[in-house]
N, C-alpha and C positions, 0 to 999 in steps of 0.2 A: 860581495856574495851574501845572499840572505841566509840567515841562520834559522833553522826550523825550531819552533818552540816545543819543548818537552813538557807535557802536562804534569802537574804536580800529583803525587800519589793521593788517592782518595781513600779515606778511612772506610773500612768495611765492617759492618755489623752483620754477622752471619745469620743470626736467628733471634727473633724476639717473640717469646710466647707470653701472652697476657696471663697475669697471675689469676688463678682460679680460686674461688671462695666456696666453701661448703656451707650448707644451711642446716641447722639443727632444727630438736624438738622443744624449745624453750624456754620461755624464759630463762634452757641452758644458757646461758651466759652469752655476752658480746664478744666478737673476735678481737684477739690481741694483735697489736701491730708493732713491728720492730724494724728500724731502718738503720743500716750501717753504711756509711760512705767513706772510702779510703782516699780517693784522689780529690784534688781541688777542682773547681768548676772549669778552669782553663784547660786542664788536662783532658776533660771529657771530649773536647773537639778533635783531638789528635789520636785518641786511643782506639786501637783495633781490638774488638772484644766480641764475646758471645754471651747472650743474655737468655737464660732459660728458667723455667719454673718446674719445681719438683713437688711431688705430693707424698705425704706419709700419713698413715692412719693405724690406730691400734684400738682395741676394745677392752673395756673393763666392766665390772659388775657394779651397778648403782648401789649406793648405800643410804640414800636419802630420798624421801618422797615429799614434794610440796603439794599440798591440797588447797584448792581455792574454794573456801566455804563462803556462804552468804546467808543472810536472813532477810525476809521480806514481810512487811506488815502493812495492812490496809485498814483505815478507819475514817470515820466522818470528820474527826478533828485531828489536826496535826500533832497535838501533844499526846493524844491517845495512840496514834500510829507510832510515834517515837517511843512511847512507853512499852508497847507490845514488841517492837523490834529490839529494844534494849534488853527486855526480859528474855527473849529467845536467844539473843547473842550471848548473854550471860550463862544461860543453861548450856549452850554449845561449848563455850570456853571451859566451863567447869568439867564437862564430860571429857574433853580432850586432856585436861590436866589429870583427871582421875585415871585416864588410860595410859598415862606415862609421858605425855608431851610436856616438855619444859615450858614455863611461862615465857622464857626468852625466845622461844621458837614460835610464838604467836604474835601476829601483827595485824592490826586493823588496816585494810587495804583501801577502803573507800566508804563514804557515807553519802547517800543521795536521798533528797526529799522532792517528790513531784506531786502535782495536783492532778486529780482525776476530773475530767470534764464530760458533761452530757452533750447531746446534739445541739443544744443552744449555747454551748460554750460556757455553761455555768459550773462552778466547782461543786462536785458531789462528794468529794473526800480526798484523802491524801495517801500516798504510798511511800513508805520508807524502806530503803535498801541499805544494808550494812555488809561490807565484805570482811572476811577474816582469812588470812593466809596462815597455814600451819605447816611446820616442818616436822615430818614424822620420820624418826630415825630407826625405829624398830619395824623393819619391813615385814617380817612374818606376822606382825600384829596390826599392820596398816589397815587392812580391810575391816577388821573388827573395830578399830579406833574410829574410822570414818563413819561406820554404821552407828556407833554409840553417839557420835556428835550430832548426826542428822536426827536420830531418834529423840535426843534430848531437846532439840529445837522444835520438834513437831512439824506441823504443816508449814511453818515459816521457814524451815531449813532448806538450804540449797547447796548443791555441790556442782560447781561450774567446770571443774577439770583438775587433773593432776599432772605432775611432771616429775621425772626422775633425774637425779644428778649424782655425781661422784664428788664427795666433799673435798677430798684432797687428790687432785689428778696430776700433781707435779711429775711423778715418775712416768706416768703415761705420756704426758706432753714431751718429756725428754726423749722417750723412745720414738715418738712420732716425728720429732724434729730430726733425729738421726736418719730415719727412713726418708724423709723429705729431701734432706741434703744429699744423701747418697743417690736418690733418684735424679736430682738436678745435675750432679756431677756426671752420672752416666750419660745423660743427654748431651752435656757440654763436650765430653770426650768424643762422642760420636761425631758431632758437628765439626769439631776441630780436626779430627782424623780425616773426615771426608774432604775437608778443605786443604789438607796437606799442611796443617799447622799443629803446633804443640800447644798444650793448655798451660797458661801461666798462673799468676797469683789471682786470688779473689779480690775483686775491686769493690763490689757492692752486694749487700744482702738485705732483702726486704721480706719480712715474715707476716703471714696472716694465719691465725689459729682459730679453730672453732670445734665444738663437739656437741653431740646431741643424738637423740633417738626418737622413735615415735612416742607420743604422749597420749595415752588413752584418755578419753573424755566421757564422762557419764552425764547425760542430761536428764535421765529418769531418776531423780534423787530419791523418790519414794521406794524404788526397788532396794535401796540400801537398808531400809528400815526392816525388811522382812528377814534378811540374813546377811552375815558378813560378806562383803564383796571380795571375790578372789583377786589377788594382786599378782601380776607377773612382771617383774622389773626388767627382764630380758638383759640385753647388753647395751652399754653406752659407748657410742663411737666418739673417739677423740681424734681429730684430724688437723693437720698442719699443711699449709701451702707456703713454700719459700721460693722466692725469685732471687737468683744469684747471677752476678756478672763476673766472668773470668776474662782477664787479659789474654790475648793470643800471642804466641811466640812468632818468630820470623818464619816465612814460608820455607818449606824444605827445598833444598837445591835439587834440580832434576838430575837423575843419574845419567852418566855418559857411557856409551858402549866403548869397550877398549879396542 
């Protein structure tokens, strides 16, 4: 007599939600990534689990402004253009230091020399650009500080943009992580309950974190020379996305009518 074959149980993954990432204002900072695996690779093939993504976000007040300054000089000879750019950059740095910016918070970001050509592709002069990034920690004085720096550099001065950051966001990240994990657990419990299963232990955790807000940009740098630019730091968003995998318990036994 033929024996019918009983198919082997097939592992079930109830839900997989792709991990979402959030995009800042900034040069805030690149996303952190953490990965924790509990089981061995061979156990992955037989495990029944639920995989979900949770989101958590908190807001804090920025305490630091990063200003992207630059100077530009044009002259017939390259050494003359370099000299003019260097003189303007020196005046800009000195003005920032006098306004209270620490020298350790000033950094040259780039130096570029390019030739200027006429319609016949003959060199008519040279343009020199120097970038200077300044961290301004006294936000109430940030507008006046930037105005002073641009005024000192004269027509060569440029302000390409600013961004706000929170210097120490460890406490905010901790709170965002708690919210993200609680969000993931709530989703996992829902899926397990709807499937008639219990939620077991955590098998795997993968985290992505980012934060940022809108970064105002001023392209009309000459407007800063007339009066201090009003600065509104607003709120800084700190967000965490965490993907968590939970093992599933055994299916609930169906109730029998007595």
